[in-house]
C-alpha positions as CSV (number, residue, x, y, z in Angstrom):
1,M,1.8,-34.5,2.7
2,T,5.2,-33.0,3.6
3,V,5.2,-29.3,3.4
4,Y,8.5,-27.5,2.6
5,H,7.4,-23.9,2.4
6,R,9.1,-21.5,4.8
7,P,7.3,-18.2,5.2
8,V,9.4,-15.4,3.9
9,L,10.0,-12.2,6.0
10,F,7.6,-13.8,8.5
11,D,8.3,-11.6,11.5
12,K,8.4,-8.3,9.5
13,S,5.1,-9.2,7.7
14,L,3.3,-9.6,11.0
15,E,5.0,-6.5,12.5
16,F,3.7,-4.3,9.7
17,L,0.3,-6.0,9.3
18,V,-1.2,-6.7,12.7
19,T,-2.0,-3.4,14.5
20,D,-5.3,-4.5,16.1
21,I,-5.4,-7.9,17.8
22,N,-9.2,-7.9,17.8
23,G,-9.4,-6.9,14.1
24,I,-10.4,-8.7,10.9
25,Y,-7.6,-9.7,8.5
26,F,-7.3,-11.1,5.0
27,D,-4.6,-13.4,3.7
28,G,-5.0,-13.6,0.0
29,T,-2.3,-16.3,-0.4
30,L,-3.1,-19.0,2.1
31,G,-0.8,-21.6,0.7
32,F,0.1,-24.1,3.5
33,G,-0.8,-21.7,6.2
34,G,2.6,-20.3,7.2
35,H,1.7,-16.6,7.3
36,S,-1.9,-17.3,8.3
37,S,-0.7,-19.2,11.3
38,G,1.4,-16.2,12.3
39,I,-1.5,-13.9,11.9
40,L,-3.8,-16.1,14.0
41,N,-1.2,-16.4,16.7
42,S,-1.1,-12.6,16.9
43,L,-4.9,-12.2,17.3
44,S,-7.0,-12.4,20.4
45,P,-9.9,-14.8,20.7
46,D,-12.1,-12.1,19.2
47,G,-10.0,-11.6,16.1
48,L,-10.9,-13.1,12.7
49,L,-8.8,-14.1,9.7
50,V,-10.2,-14.8,6.2
51,S,-7.7,-16.7,4.0
52,T,-8.0,-17.9,0.4
53,D,-6.0,-19.8,-2.3
54,V,-6.8,-21.2,-5.7
55,D,-4.4,-24.1,-5.3
56,Q,-6.5,-27.1,-4.4
57,D,-3.7,-29.1,-2.6
58,A,-2.8,-26.1,-0.4
59,F,-6.4,-25.4,0.3
60,S,-7.2,-29.0,1.3
61,F,-4.1,-29.1,3.5
62,S,-5.0,-25.9,5.3
63,Q,-8.6,-26.9,5.8
64,K,-7.3,-29.8,8.0
65,K,-4.6,-27.7,9.6
66,F,-7.0,-25.0,10.8
67,S,-10.1,-27.2,11.3
68,E,-10.2,-26.6,15.1
69,D,-9.7,-22.8,15.0
70,K,-13.0,-20.9,14.7
71,R,-11.2,-17.6,14.1
72,I,-10.4,-18.4,10.5
73,K,-12.6,-18.7,7.4
74,L,-11.1,-20.4,4.3
75,Y,-12.0,-20.0,0.7
76,N,-10.8,-21.8,-2.4
77,M,-11.0,-18.6,-4.5
78,N,-8.6,-16.2,-6.2
79,F,-7.6,-13.3,-4.0
80,S,-8.9,-10.8,-6.6
81,Q,-12.3,-11.9,-5.4
82,I,-11.7,-10.3,-2.0
83,D,-14.8,-8.1,-2.4
84,I,-17.0,-11.1,-3.1
85,I,-15.6,-13.0,-0.1
86,A,-16.1,-9.9,2.1
87,K,-19.8,-9.8,1.0
88,I,-20.3,-13.5,1.8
89,E,-18.8,-12.9,5.3
90,S,-20.7,-9.6,5.8
91,I,-17.4,-7.8,6.3
92,Q,-17.4,-4.1,5.5
93,F,-13.7,-3.4,6.1
94,F,-10.5,-5.3,7.0
95,S,-8.0,-4.2,9.6
96,G,-5.2,-5.7,7.5
97,I,-4.7,-7.3,4.1
98,F,-1.7,-9.5,3.2
99,A,-0.4,-11.3,0.1
100,D,2.7,-13.3,-0.5
101,L,3.0,-13.5,-4.3
102,G,5.7,-16.2,-4.5
103,V,5.3,-19.7,-5.7
104,S,5.6,-22.0,-2.7
105,S,8.5,-24.4,-2.2
106,F,6.1,-27.3,-2.3
107,Q,5.0,-26.3,-5.8
108,L,8.6,-26.0,-6.9
109,D,9.8,-29.2,-5.3
110,T,6.9,-31.4,-6.3
111,A,7.2,-32.7,-9.8
112,E,3.5,-33.2,-10.3
113,S,2.9,-29.5,-9.7
114,G,4.8,-28.7,-12.9
115,F,6.2,-25.4,-11.8
116,S,9.9,-26.3,-11.9
117,Y,12.1,-26.6,-14.9
118,R,14.3,-29.0,-12.9
119,R,11.6,-31.7,-12.5
120,N,9.8,-33.5,-15.2
121,A,6.1,-33.0,-15.4
122,Q,3.3,-32.0,-17.7
123,L,3.9,-28.4,-18.9
124,D,1.0,-26.8,-17.1
125,L,1.9,-23.9,-14.8
126,R,-1.7,-23.1,-13.9
127,M,-2.3,-22.2,-10.2
128,D,-6.0,-22.8,-10.8
129,K,-6.5,-26.0,-12.7
130,S,-9.9,-24.9,-13.9
131,K,-8.4,-22.3,-16.2
132,V,-8.8,-23.4,-19.8
133,I,-5.3,-22.6,-21.2
134,N,-2.1,-24.1,-19.8
135,A,1.5,-23.5,-20.7
136,A,1.7,-26.3,-23.2
137,D,-1.2,-24.8,-25.1
138,V,0.7,-21.5,-25.3
139,V,4.0,-23.1,-26.3
140,N,2.4,-25.4,-29.0
141,S,-0.2,-23.1,-30.5
142,Y,0.7,-19.5,-30.2
143,S,2.4,-17.6,-33.1
144,E,6.1,-17.0,-33.0
145,E,5.5,-13.3,-32.5
146,D,3.0,-13.7,-29.7
147,L,5.3,-16.3,-27.9
148,A,8.3,-14.0,-28.2
149,N,6.3,-11.1,-26.8
150,I,5.1,-13.1,-23.8
151,I,8.7,-14.2,-23.0
152,F,10.0,-10.7,-23.3
153,Q,7.2,-8.9,-21.6
154,Y,6.7,-11.2,-18.6
155,G,10.1,-12.8,-18.4
156,E,12.2,-9.7,-19.4
157,E,14.3,-12.1,-21.5
158,K,16.3,-10.3,-24.2
159,N,16.7,-13.5,-26.3
160,S,12.9,-14.0,-26.5
161,R,12.7,-13.9,-30.3
162,K,15.4,-16.5,-30.7
163,I,13.8,-18.8,-28.1
164,A,10.4,-18.4,-29.7
165,K,11.7,-19.1,-33.2
166,V,13.4,-22.4,-32.1
167,I,10.3,-23.5,-30.1
168,C,8.1,-22.9,-33.2
169,E,10.6,-24.8,-35.4
170,L,10.8,-27.8,-33.1
171,R,7.1,-28.1,-32.2
172,R,6.4,-28.9,-35.9
173,E,8.4,-32.1,-35.4
174,K,7.1,-33.0,-32.0
175,K,4.7,-31.5,-29.5
176,I,6.3,-29.9,-26.4
177,Q,4.5,-31.6,-23.6
178,T,6.7,-31.6,-20.5
179,T,8.8,-29.2,-18.5
180,I,11.9,-31.1,-19.5
181,D,10.9,-30.9,-23.2
182,L,10.9,-27.1,-22.9
183,S,14.0,-27.0,-20.7
184,N,16.1,-29.0,-23.1
185,I,15.1,-26.7,-26.0
186,I,16.2,-23.6,-24.0
187,T,19.5,-25.0,-22.7
188,E,20.5,-26.2,-26.2
189,I,20.5,-22.6,-27.5
190,T,21.7,-20.8,-24.4
191,P,25.3,-20.5,-23.1
192,Q,25.7,-22.7,-20.1
193,R,26.5,-19.9,-17.7
194,Y,23.0,-18.4,-18.5
195,H,21.0,-21.6,-18.3
196,T,19.5,-21.0,-14.8
197,K,18.5,-17.3,-15.4
198,T,17.1,-18.0,-18.9
199,L,15.1,-21.0,-17.8
200,S,13.8,-19.0,-14.8
201,R,12.7,-16.1,-17.0
202,V,10.9,-18.3,-19.6
203,F,9.1,-20.3,-17.1
204,Q,8.2,-17.2,-15.1
205,A,6.8,-15.6,-18.3
206,L,4.6,-18.5,-19.1
207,R,3.4,-18.8,-15.5
208,I,2.5,-15.1,-15.3
209,Y,0.7,-15.2,-18.7
210,V,-1.2,-18.4,-18.0
211,N,-2.4,-17.2,-14.6
212,D,-2.9,-13.6,-15.8
213,E,-1.0,-12.7,-12.6
214,L,-0.2,-9.0,-13.2
215,N,-3.8,-8.0,-14.1
216,T,-5.1,-10.1,-11.2
217,L,-2.6,-8.3,-8.9
218,K,-3.8,-4.9,-10.1
219,L,-7.4,-5.8,-9.5
220,F,-6.6,-7.2,-6.0
221,L,-4.7,-4.1,-5.0
222,K,-7.6,-1.7,-6.1
223,K,-10.2,-3.8,-4.3
224,S,-8.0,-4.2,-1.2
225,I,-7.5,-0.5,-0.7
226,D,-11.3,0.0,-1.0
227,L,-11.8,-2.5,1.7
228,L,-9.2,-1.3,4.2
229,K,-10.5,0.5,7.3
230,P,-8.8,3.7,8.4
231,E,-5.3,2.9,9.9
232,G,-5.6,-0.6,8.4
233,R,-2.5,-1.9,6.8
234,I,-1.8,-3.6,3.4
235,V,1.4,-5.7,3.2
236,I,2.6,-7.3,0.0
237,L,5.5,-9.6,-0.7
238,S,6.7,-9.7,-4.3
239,Y,9.6,-11.6,-5.9
240,H,10.3,-10.0,-9.3
241,S,10.5,-6.5,-10.7
242,L,7.2,-6.7,-12.6
243,E,5.1,-7.4,-9.5
244,D,7.1,-5.0,-7.3
245,R,6.6,-2.2,-9.8
246,I,2.9,-2.7,-9.8
247,V,2.7,-2.6,-6.0
248,K,5.0,0.4,-5.8
249,E,3.0,2.4,-8.4
250,A,-0.4,1.4,-6.9
251,F,0.7,2.6,-3.4
252,K,2.3,5.8,-4.8
253,Y,-0.9,6.7,-6.8
254,E,-3.0,6.3,-3.6
255,T,-0.8,8.8,-1.8
256,L,-1.4,11.6,-4.3
257,D,-3.8,14.4,-3.7
258,C,-3.8,15.7,-7.3
259,I,-3.4,14.0,-10.7
260,C,-4.2,17.0,-12.9
261,P,-1.8,17.6,-15.8
262,P,1.3,19.7,-14.9
263,G,0.6,23.4,-15.4
264,S,-3.1,23.2,-14.8
265,P,-4.2,26.5,-13.3
266,I,-6.6,24.9,-10.8
267,C,-7.1,21.3,-9.5
268,N,-10.4,19.7,-10.6
269,C,-9.4,16.1,-10.4
270,E,-11.0,15.6,-7.0
271,K,-8.3,13.0,-6.2
272,V,-8.1,12.2,-2.5
273,P,-5.1,10.4,-1.0
274,R,-6.1,7.1,0.6
275,L,-2.7,5.6,1.7
276,K,0.3,6.5,3.7
277,I,3.4,4.5,2.7
278,I,5.0,2.8,5.7
279,T,8.1,1.3,3.9
280,K,9.9,4.1,2.2
281,K,12.1,1.5,0.7
282,P,11.1,-2.2,0.3
283,V,12.1,-4.5,3.2
284,V,14.3,-7.4,2.1
285,P,15.5,-10.5,3.8
286,D,18.7,-10.3,5.8
287,N,21.7,-12.5,5.1
288,K,20.7,-15.1,7.8
289,E,17.2,-15.6,6.2
290,I,18.7,-15.9,2.7
291,E,21.2,-18.4,4.0
292,D,18.4,-20.5,5.6
293,N,16.1,-20.1,2.6
294,F,17.8,-19.2,-0.6
295,R,14.5,-18.7,-2.4
296,S,13.8,-15.7,-0.2
297,R,16.7,-13.7,-1.8
298,S,14.5,-11.8,-4.3
299,A,11.7,-11.0,-1.9
300,K,10.6,-7.4,-1.4
301,L,8.0,-6.3,1.2
302,R,6.0,-3.1,0.8
303,A,3.5,-1.9,3.4
304,A,1.0,1.0,3.4
305,E,-1.6,2.3,5.8
306,R,-5.1,3.5,5.0
307,I,-5.8,7.1,5.7
């Protein structure tokens, strides 16, 4: 298997994440082992890394890649199950927790993965193939209103209602089965200069919905902060505004020492701040990295430290 994925903001991720070379770390998005390799290279022989991924191809590849290193434990599970994995490994706290929320270059460049609108494949978009509903099920069976809401909410596409209407009209004649089937429908009703952005938004919306990515991210963040040791770091790489907003708001909430309504005479919320934000503004790739890896252009890194 040829692996194309280039780890995004690689050096910065490690700089913010690894503060104890003897510590225990968690990589929730193992992929093909790019960031995990960097973490391992930063650790001493006494350090430990636990990495997980739901993608079976990535997991199998990384099993072979890291088979000789006893400092890493691999799990074919969703990162939101970090608490379960910690219990299995008898880990009370992690020194650092990392997640790169992007779709890998391998998934985008391999037609069989079905994640790219540029390559013909079954319209699937599931990271975890054990999930019951795939993108084709959504496109072919959901109501016009529900489909429009998904495209608008998760893709932030202003023409969501028009797109949903045409999809529902055409699926009566022929089932929409492949990525190209859907791409052709969208490009036919979209001005050429907007083709790429509109296709990206619609496919993003379906992928987020099918994988329940936003709710899963919220759950992962909550559990991760619970499992961070004092002075431990959490580092998250996101690639679109919906994810970044969730990370930003979760970090901000955990810095607050009071959440009582404005004007309350006394504080009785018992809120305790648990995080200190390390990145006042998100860290983004420099021009050189974007030139070398165009897909990194939308990446934003946020880091926080457990109090």
